[in-house]
C-alpha positions in Angstrom: 79.5 76.1 125.9 80.5 73.2 123.7 80.8 69.8 125.6 84.1 69.2 124.8 86.2 71.5 127.3 89.7 71.8 127.9 90.8 73.2 131.3 93.7 75.0 132.2 96.5 72.3 132.3 98.6 74.3 135.1 98.4 77.7 137.1 101.8 79.3 137.4 102.6 83.5 137.8 104.7 84.4 134.6 104.0 88.0 134.2 107.5 88.1 133.8 110.3 85.8 132.6 113.8 86.8 132.8 116.2 85.2 130.5 119.4 84.0 131.6 122.3 82.8 129.4 123.5 79.8 131.7 127.5 80.3 130.6 127.2 83.6 133.1 126.6 82.0 137.0 127.3 85.7 138.3 123.9 86.5 136.3 122.1 83.4 137.4 122.4 84.7 141.4 121.3 87.9 140.5 118.2 86.6 138.8 117.3 84.3 141.7 117.3 87.2 143.9 115.4 89.7 141.6 111.5 90.3 141.1 111.0 88.1 138.2 108.6 85.4 138.4 110.0 83.2 136.1 113.7 82.4 135.5 114.9 80.4 132.3 118.0 79.2 132.4 119.2 79.7 128.4 121.1 76.6 127.2 120.2 77.8 123.5 120.7 81.1 121.5 122.4 82.9 124.6 125.5 80.7 124.6 128.3 80.2 121.7 128.8 76.9 120.8 132.0 76.4 122.6 130.5 77.8 126.1 127.7 74.6 125.9 129.1 72.1 128.0 130.1 74.6 130.7 126.9 76.4 130.4 125.3 73.0 130.8 127.1 72.3 134.0 126.5 75.5 135.5 122.9 75.3 135.0 122.7 72.1 137.1 124.8 73.6 139.7 122.6 76.6 139.9 119.3 74.2 139.7 120.7 72.5 142.7 122.2 74.9 144.9 119.8 77.7 144.5 116.2 77.3 146.2 114.0 78.5 143.7 110.6 77.9 144.8 111.6 79.6 148.2 112.5 82.3 146.6 108.7 82.8 144.9 110.0 81.9 141.4 109.7 79.0 138.4 112.7 78.1 137.1 113.1 76.8 133.6 115.5 75.4 131.3 115.6 76.3 127.8 117.3 73.5 125.8 118.7 73.6 122.4 116.9 72.7 119.5 116.0 69.3 117.9 118.1 70.0 115.1 121.2 70.2 117.3 123.6 67.6 119.1 123.3 69.5 122.1 119.6 68.8 123.0 119.7 65.2 124.0 122.8 65.9 126.6 120.8 68.8 127.5 118.1 66.8 128.4 119.7 64.1 129.8 122.1 65.7 132.0 119.9 68.2 133.5 116.7 65.5 134.2 119.3 62.9 135.6 121.1 65.5 138.0 119.0 68.0 138.5 115.4 67.0 137.4 113.6 67.4 140.6 114.6 70.7 141.1 113.7 72.6 137.6 110.0 73.2 137.1 110.2 73.2 133.4 111.7 72.6 130.0 111.7 75.6 127.4 111.7 73.8 123.9 112.6 76.6 121.2 111.4 76.0 117.4 108.7 73.8 117.9 107.9 72.9 114.3 105.5 70.1 114.7 104.1 68.1 117.5 106.3 65.6 117.4 109.0 67.7 118.5 107.4 67.6 121.8 106.7 63.8 121.7 110.4 63.5 121.7 111.2 65.6 124.6 108.5 64.1 126.4 109.3 60.3 125.9 112.8 61.1 127.2 111.8 63.0 130.2 109.6 60.1 131.2 112.0 57.7 131.3 114.5 59.5 132.9 111.8 60.3 135.4 110.7 56.9 136.4 114.8 55.6 136.2 115.6 58.2 138.8 112.4 57.5 140.9 111.2 61.4 141.1 107.9 62.5 142.6 108.1 65.9 140.7 106.9 65.8 137.4 108.6 68.4 135.3 106.3 70.2 132.7 107.4 71.5 129.0 106.9 74.9 127.2 106.8 75.5 123.3 108.6 78.2 122.3 106.8 78.9 118.5 109.3 81.3 116.5 109.3 79.6 113.2 107.1 79.3 110.5 106.5 76.0 110.7 105.1 76.5 114.2 102.7 79.0 113.3 101.6 76.9 110.7 100.9 73.9 113.2 100.1 75.9 116.6 96.6 74.5 116.7 97.9 70.9 116.4 101.0 71.6 118.7 98.5 73.2 121.3 96.8 69.5 121.2 99.7 67.7 122.4 98.7 67.2 125.8 100.9 65.3 128.0 103.1 67.6 129.9 103.0 70.8 127.9 101.8 73.8 129.8 102.5 77.0 127.7 103.4 78.2 124.4 105.6 81.2 123.7 105.9 83.6 121.1 109.4 84.0 119.6 109.2 86.9 117.4 113.0 87.3 116.5 113.4 83.6 115.0 110.0 84.2 113.5 110.8 87.4 111.7 113.7 85.5 110.8 112.0 82.7 109.7 109.1 84.8 107.8 111.6 86.9 106.2 109.8 90.4 108.0 111.6 93.3 107.9 112.5 94.4 111.5 113.9 97.4 113.1 114.2 95.9 116.6 113.1 92.7 117.9 109.7 92.7 119.0 109.4 96.1 118.0 107.3 97.5 114.9 108.2 98.0 111.7 106.9 102.2 111.0 106.3 101.3 107.7 103.9 98.8 108.1 100.4 100.5 109.3 100.0 98.9 112.7 101.1 96.0 114.8 102.9 93.4 111.9 102.8 90.7 115.3 99.3 91.1 115.7 97.9 88.0 113.7 101.0 85.6 114.8 100.5 86.3 118.5 96.3 86.4 118.4 96.6 83.1 116.7 98.8 81.7 119.4 96.7 82.9 122.0 93.8 81.4 120.4 95.5 78.1 120.0 96.5 78.1 124.0 93.0 79.2 125.4 91.4 76.5 123.4 93.4 73.9 125.0 94.1 75.2 128.4 97.9 76.5 127.9 99.3 79.6 129.1 100.0 82.3 126.6 103.2 84.5 127.1 104.7 87.0 124.5 108.6 86.8 123.9 111.2 89.4 123.8 111.6 93.1 123.0 114.9 93.7 122.1 115.7 97.4 122.9 116.1 97.4 126.6 117.0 101.2 126.0 113.5 101.7 125.0 111.2 101.2 128.2 108.0 103.1 126.6 108.6 100.4 123.5 108.7 97.7 125.8 105.7 98.5 127.6 103.7 99.4 124.3 104.5 95.9 123.1 103.6 93.9 126.7 100.0 96.0 126.9 99.3 94.8 123.0 100.4 91.4 124.5 98.4 91.5 127.5 95.1 93.4 125.2 95.2 89.9 123.3 95.0 87.5 126.2 98.6 86.9 126.9 99.7 86.6 130.7 103.1 87.7 130.6 106.3 88.7 128.6 110.2 87.9 128.6 112.4 90.1 129.7 115.9 90.2 128.4 117.3 92.9 130.7 116.5 93.2 134.5 115.0 96.3 133.6 112.3 94.8 132.2 111.1 93.0 134.8 109.2 95.3 137.0 107.5 96.8 133.7 106.2 93.1 132.9 105.4 92.7 136.5 103.4 96.3 136.1 101.8 95.6 132.7 100.5 92.1 133.6 99.3 92.5 137.5 95.4 93.7 137.4 95.5 97.3 139.3 93.6 97.4 143.1 90.5 99.2 141.0 90.5 96.2 138.5 90.3 94.2 141.8 87.9 95.8 143.4 85.4 96.1 140.2 85.7 92.2 139.9 84.7 91.8 143.5 81.8 93.8 143.1 80.9 92.5 139.9 80.6 88.9 141.0 79.0 90.4 144.6 76.4 92.2 142.0 75.6 88.8 140.0 75.2 87.0 143.2 72.5 89.5 144.3 71.1 89.2 140.8 70.6 85.6 141.2 69.2 85.6 144.5 66.3 87.5 142.8 66.3 85.5 139.8 67.9 87.6 137.7 70.8 86.4 135.1 71.9 89.8 134.5 73.1 93.1 136.3 74.0 96.4 136.1 77.1 97.9 137.3 78.1 101.2 137.2 75.3 102.0 134.2 76.5 98.9 132.6 75.0 95.6 132.2 77.3 92.5 133.4 76.3 89.1 133.3 77.9 85.6 133.6 80.4 86.5 130.9 81.4 89.2 133.2 81.4 87.0 135.9 84.3 84.6 134.3 86.1 88.0 133.1 86.1 89.2 136.8 87.4 85.7 138.1 90.3 85.7 135.9 91.1 89.2 137.4 91.0 87.7 141.0 93.1 84.2 140.2 96.1 86.7 139.0 95.8 88.8 142.0 95.7 85.9 144.2 99.0 84.3 142.5 100.5 87.7 143.2 99.3 87.7 146.5 100.7 84.3 147.3 103.7 85.3 145.9 104.3 87.8 148.0 
């Protein structure tokens, strides 16, 4: 193990992340009472330019009127991009009027680490001016070729950064990739065309202590396609996935939750290794397979998630 280590910056249960347009208060209310671990109130792509100002007001009201933590949820706000004139007012108004209620800000289309620096500087100043005792986290949406080219540098930003998300729709557009459905697979590509991008982002996240979250699957009439995408992301190390429709939330929760059998096996691994250690051994055998220190790390990863789910329940 290297002497240089970056522990996880913030543990949050993030199996499912429901995207909710802030232009629709009724959808916000439903999301607050639904099964999603995470809800992000969108001020960006899901809101048309003429509705931006009212959506921001709706978002602030929802942050203040709903006790999101009491409902077992993390609430995030996706601000507008740094290349728009909406962004600064999103940060100022949300932070000044509800900065002690929001948990994270999701920064879209992050291309370079200085994009995060700009948002962090604003958040720092507003928190100091308002005297908040809470601390808002930042999450970076990697959805451009520039962002992916700089993903390792972005992951090293530090500060308030907690997680990175793979935004497949804008990424496909940025790459000029040929797709048939947001987040789906092109039948003319022999394999998973998103594998390399997600894997690279996950590696950067795990190297520098960030959570890794997969983005949207556009065809909400195709549950099997959604679950297949979630399983691929989970296999690569993501710990959650977006839901752009309420019907996708339970599927994400299911895919990214350890099964009872997995939890039982994780506990057995730890128990067997304790016995082996008492006998002066560094490895043991379980169900005909060797287990060692790496097995224990994987087992503890399972138990951390299981505990977080139990606490939310």
